[in-house]
N, C-alpha and C positions, 0 to 999 in steps of 0.2 A: 503494500500499500503506500502510495506517496502521499506525504503530507505538505501542504502548501503553508508557508508562514504567512501570518496575518489573519485578521478576523473578518467577519461579515455581520452586518446588522440588518435586522429588519424591523420594521416599525409600523405602526398603525394607530388611527386616531378616531374619535367618535364624538358626536355632540347631540344636544337636543334642546327644543324650545317650545313655547306654547301656542298662543292665540288659536287660530284655526288650523295653523300648521305648527307642529312641534318637530325639532330635528335634533338628532344627537350625531356627534361626529366621532368616528373611531379611527385611530391610525395606528397601523401596525408595521414595524419595522423587523424584519427577519424572515424566517421561513413561511411561506404560506400555510395558514391553518383553516380549518373548516370553521372553528368557533371565533366569534368576533366580539370584542370588548364593548360595552356600553355603561353609561352613568344615566340614570333617569331621575330626574326631581319629582317629588311627589305633585307639585304643580309647576307649570311654566310661567303662569301668569300669578304672582304672588301678591296681588292687591289685598291689602288689609292684614298682611302676615309679615312677620319679622323673622321668619325662618322656613327652611323646607328641608325634607329629608331625602336623601339620596339613596337609590338602589343602584348597585353595580355588580355586573356578572358577566360571565362569557356565554355566548350563545349562537345557536345555528339559525335562530329565527330572531327577528327584530323584537326585543324587550320581552322576550320569555326566558326567565332566568334558568341557567342550567348549572353553571360552576362560578362559585364565589370568586370575586377579584380580591386575592390575598396578597399582602406585602406590597400595596401600593401606597404611595405619599399623597393621599387626597388632600385637595387644595381648592380654595376659592378666590376668584379674583374681583375685587369690586368696581364700582364706577370710577373709583379714584385711580384705578390701575395698580392698587396694592394687592399682592397675592399674600394669603395666609393660610397656613397649612390646618387642616381639620382634625379633630380628635381621632383615635384610633376607631375603627369601625367595628360594629358588632357583626360577627360572622355565623352565617348558617351554611349548609351544605351548598345551596344554590345561589346564595348573594351576600353581598356586604351591604350594611346599612349604616349610613353616618349622617348626622345632622348638620346643617349649615346655616348660620345666622346670616341674616339680611338686614343690617342696621340702618339703610338710608334707601331712598329711592333710587332706582337706576337699573341698568342691566348687569347681571352678573355671570361670570363664566365658572360653571362647577366642574370640576377636573378630577379624574383619578390621579393626576399627575404621572410623571414617567415611570413606568413600571418595567423593570428589567425581568426577562425571563430566565430560565435555566439554560446552562451552556450544553449544547449537543454538537453533532457533526453533521456534516452535509458532503456528498461525494458527486462527482461529475462523470457523466456517460456521455461523450460526444459534446453537445452544447447543453445539455439537461443536467441540471442540479437536482440531487434527490436528498432528503432529510433521511438520516440513519434512524430506524425505529429503535426505541428503548430496548436495551439487552441485546442488540444486533451489532454487526461490524460492517464496514463497508466490503465489496468485492475486492478480492485480490488485484492488486495493480492500479487500484482506482486512485485519483486524485481527490484528497479530502482537505476540509478546511474546518476549523471550530466556528461555530455559528451561535449567535444569540438574539432572541427576539426581543424587541421593545414595544409595549404598547401604551396608548395615550387615547383616553376616552374623554369628551367633554359634552357638556350641555349648556344652553343659555337660558336664564329664567330672569324675569323682569318684574320689580316690585315698583308700583306706581307709574310715574312717567319715565322714560328712557334716560334723559339727562345725559350727563358725561359719559363719553365713550371709552374710558379707560380699560374696561374688561376686554374690548374688541381689537385691541392692539395685538400685532403679532409677537409671537415669543422670539422669533429669529432664532430658534434652536431646534434641532432634531427633526422630525416630521410633523408637519402642521397643516390642517385645513383651516385657512383663515377666512372668516366671512367678510364680504366686502359690502358691508351695508349692516343694518340693525336687524339681527335674527327674530328680535320680538315683532317685527313687521311684517313677516312672511304671511302669504295668504293664498288660498287654492287658485290655480291658474295664473298666478304671477310668478315671474322669472326671479330667482335667488342665485346671486353670483359668488363665487369664492375663488382663492387662489391657494393652490397647492405648492407648499415650500418644504425645502429641506435645508437646514442651516440657515434660514432666512432668504434663500435664494429659490427663484420659481423653478418648478419641475415641469418640463414640457413632456407631451405625449404620455401622461401617466394616468392609467384607467381609474375612474372613480365611480363606484357603484352606490345606488340609491335602493334602500329596501323600504317596503311599506308594511307598517305593522298590521293593517287590516289585511294583508295577504295572507295571514295565517287561516283566516276563515273562507276567503274566496279565491285563493291559490295564486293570486298575483302578488307574489312576495317580493320579487325582484323587478323594479320597473324601468330601471335606466342604468346603462353602463356608457359613460362618455369619457373621452380622453381630454385631458387639459391641453390648451393650446400653446403657443411658442411662450406666451407670458405667465404660463402655468394656471391659467384661470379656466373655470368651467362655469356653465350656467345650467341650472336645472329648474324644471317647472312642475311641481306637484300638482296633479289634476284635481285631488279631492282633499277635503279637510282630514286631518287625522296626524298620526305621529310617524316620523320616518327616520330612517338610520343611513348615514352616508359613510362609506368605507373607503379608505385607500391603503393600499400596501406598496412598500418600497424596499428594495434590498439593494445594499451597496458594501463595498469591500471597506475595511477599516484598518488599512496597514499600520502597524506601530501601536495598535490598540494592546492595552494590558492583557485582556482576556477573550476578546472576541466579538464579532457580529455586527448586523443591521438590517432591519427592514421594518416598515411601519404601516399599520392600517388605520384609516380613519373612518368615520361615519358621521352622520350629522342628523340632526333632528332640526326643526326650524330653529337651529341653533347648533352649536357644535360637537357633540360626540357623534354626530348631530342629529337629532331628530327633527323632522320637519313635518 
């Protein structure tokens, strides 16, 4: 077996929001996986409330919890742009639950924070890379690399009037689905624009998939996959009211990294893990 020095990273992100359209954004960096991360606030429009409860899980269907998101640095970014770490979540088998305070009116970004996955291996056959299953080894003579995935799930909630846009500023690091506009204003039939960024720079030709929660009941689960343009931008137009998840995955080499990897998935709701 030939081992290639260096690491690979994969990332993903998700997000969510409310009014008639709610979006959650999911970002995944690393090997592709069937399960997507998401964070889902108890409400997207928190009028009259001073806090919301977040549900965080990995799932194959939008907002149907299956595996709790563990070891994630949950955080909230307020209208003033300040990011605060949340308390340790309560864990069940299928979800993590954590409360977030909304002390003032405005739009908030609710996030899992950048979660680092376990170290694994990937090998190449021709131009195809394959993840090595647990307890297995790559084929003899195969070129292999260490690989680790990172995940980031976001959602946006609004208390009262949107006001300052501090929570909507780009992070400018890792994989990111950045809303180009106020996620709390998304509406059925209206276009919602985003830019896909990695380390603050636009990613061109990156596939972005939009999942529809109501598809669990009528079969239309995945309603769109579009590629980002040269400026890293995508525009999506949800036809119905409801909650949506937007997912992006990205894989890249990380030469010189201490321990490996890189690929990101994102999803969005009318907001950023994101659910729309």
